[in-house]
N, C-alpha and C positions, 0 to 999 in steps of 0.2 A: 497971625489970620488960621484961624484952622483950616486944617486942610480935609477934615471930614465930609463937608457938602461935597467934594469935588470927585474924594472917594466911592463916597455912595453912589454917586452919580458913575461912575464907570462901574460899580459893581450893579447897575439897574441897568445899563448897556451892555453888560458882557451875559447880565440872566436872559435879557429879551433874545439875545442875541442866539443864546441856545436852543430858548424855545423854537426862536424860528425853522434852528438848525433838526431839531428832532422832527419837527412838523413835517418840514421837505424831506429827511428822509423817511416819514413812516409811508408821506405821499407815493413816494419813487420805489419804496418798501411792497406796499399793494399792490402797486400797478406794475410789479413785476412777475415773472413767470413760479408758478408752483406754490403760489402761497397761501395757507390752508387755516391759517388762524392767527388772531392778533396778539401778542402778547408784550411786556415791558421790555423783556428781554432782545423780542427780534425789533425792535424800535432801538432802542439800545446800541446793539451791536450794526445797527443801518447809519444812525446817526455818530457812531465810535464815539460815545461815549459812556459811563458806567450807570447801570440800572437806579444805582443811590441819585445821579444825574437826574434821570428822569424822573422819578418820585419828586426830589425837590423842585423841580419844573411844572408837575402838573398835581403832584399829592399822590395818583392813583392813574392806572387804566382806563377810568373810564374818565376822569380827567383827559387824559392825553384822546380819547377820541372823541369827548366834547370840542376840544380846540380845535382837534381836525377838523371834523365838521365847518366849524365857524371858519379856517382856515379855508377852506375849498369853496365855501360860498364864497368869500370875499375877492379871494383870487381869483373867481366865475365874473364878480361883478355883480352878486345877482341881490337886484334891489325890485321892492314891488312898490314904491312910488308909481310909476308909472299906472300901475294898475287902480290905486287909489285918487291919483289925480284925474285919470279921466273923463271925459265928459259923459258920457253912456255907460250901460252896462256891456254894450257888447264889444264897445273898445276896453274896458277892462279887464274882460275875459279875454281879450286878443293878448294883450300889454302884459296877462299874471301867467298864459300859458307861454307868450316868449321867453318870459322871464326864467320860469322852470324849464323847460324845453332848452335854454342857454345854461345852465348849470349844470343838465344831466349829461347834453354833449360836452361841455370840457373836462369835463372830470370822470367819464362814462365808465372807463378800464376801473379804474380804481370803487368807482360806487357800485358796480356791476360785482367786482368784486369782496367789499364788503357785505353784500345782502347775500351774496353766498355762503360767507362765513356766518354771518347771521342766524344762517338755521341750527347751527351748531354751539354757539355763544349766545347765552344768556343774555350777559350783559352789553352786547351788539345788538340784541335784537331789539333788550327794552329803550337802549336810544334811538333807534332806528324807529322804531314804534313813535317814541315821542316826538321826532323829527317830524317824520307823517302826521301827526295829531294836529301838527303848529302848522301845516300846508292844509288842514281839516279849516282849524279855526280862520284862518287867512279865508280862505274861501267862503265860509259863512259870511266874515265882515263884510266882504267886499258884495255878496248878492244882496246882504241887509241894509247898504250903505246905500244903494238905489235902484232897491227895491221898498223900503221902509217894513219890511217884517224880514222875521229869520225864515230861509228859505225851506222848504221841503225838504224831509230825510231822503227823499230818493232822487232828488236834483244835486243836493250835497255828498251824497256818495257816488254819484255819478261822475259828476267832477271830479271828485275825491282820486276815485281808480283814472279817470281818462286823465288826470294830470302826474299820476305816477312815474315812478322812473322806470318801473317794469312797461307801462303803455308806450312809454316813449322809445325803450330799448327793442319795443317788436316792432313799434312802427316805421323808427329809425333803419329797421334791418342791421340784420349783423355785417353786412357788407356796406355799410354806409348807405345804402338806397337812396333815403331821404335825407334832407339838409335839416338841421334843428329848425328853422324858419318853414320848411313845408310843412315839419310833422306838429310843429304849433299852430300852423293854416286849420290843418287836418282836426287836430285836437277842439281848438278853439271852435269851427265850426260843429263837431259834435258836443261840446257841453250848450251851445245855443240851440240847440235842434233839441236836446232832451228838455231845456227848457221851455221851451215855443208849446211843443210838446204837451208840457204837464201843465200849461196856464191855463 
């Protein structure tokens, strides 16, 4: 019997473990003090692996960042299913806001650092904008599902801004004055008020 399938399984398991280790190290690195940029070298050093190992696992710095964003969302348990399964639009908006506020809170320091670094890092800025656009598309689909038509641009833009990390970070307060649940309720009420006013 050929040992190759067993060896292949071991290689795949080892590669997945390396990916997890690199992503965990990247998250811890970004949560630390004094980080001003994201680089493959810094991630490799934090994970105690070579640069080539990082490139082999992710292909590029962009690949590392994409995988990191997915890992952060998975680690936080980000799910929009409750929003899209809600009975009405108000419940859907509440669930959407709760999902993102929970996510923003779970990785607040890392996300704050990434958004700060993105000001001077075009690759990171592009990736963050793409993620923000995905949130906007989710909101558009949510409004369309319950209202049967595309939402007005003013409503969509306002809801998009209110559900952003920046809005969460300000409303939660630097000292954690509001819980994620409290922020989610504030944001959901604001979105609903804008929707009703614009109707």
